[in-house]
C-alpha positions, 0 to 999 in steps of 0.5 A: 187647127189640125185637130179640126182639120181632121174632124171636118174631113170624117165629116166630109166623107162620102156618106157610109164610108165610117160605116163600112171601115167599122163594119172591115174592121169588127169583123177582123179578129188576127188576136190569135196571132198575136204572140206569134209577132217577134219583132219590137212593137209599140203600143201608143194609146190617149189616156181617154180614148173612148175608141181603143181604151187604155186597157184595151192598149194595155191587153194588147201589149201583153198578147205581144210577146216585145212590146212597149206601152205609152199613154200619153196623159189628155190625149184621146183617140189621137194623141199624135195629132193632139200631143205631137211634142209628147208622141215624138218625144216616144216615138225618138226614144222607142228608136233610140232603144232599138238602135241600142239593141242594133248590133 
């Protein structure tokens, strides 16, 4: 039901909104600065995501000095909606890890 609602929102958005969003993203490249992000980072991707592929997510993880990568099996581009229980478990695990590391 949540995925369906998201799809409807995308379909019902004003013409050109998605194109403008994508055009803005296309010109935005900070990859050269990723190495400077010195905080723990959680990279999450759906196994079947064809927008931000698992390969791209793995490259992001490698570029970030303190990143952790999780791939949600069977999920596409919105794993937090497609597999909320799995997402919550992964996020809680990451937050627990952060809390154990804090002074």
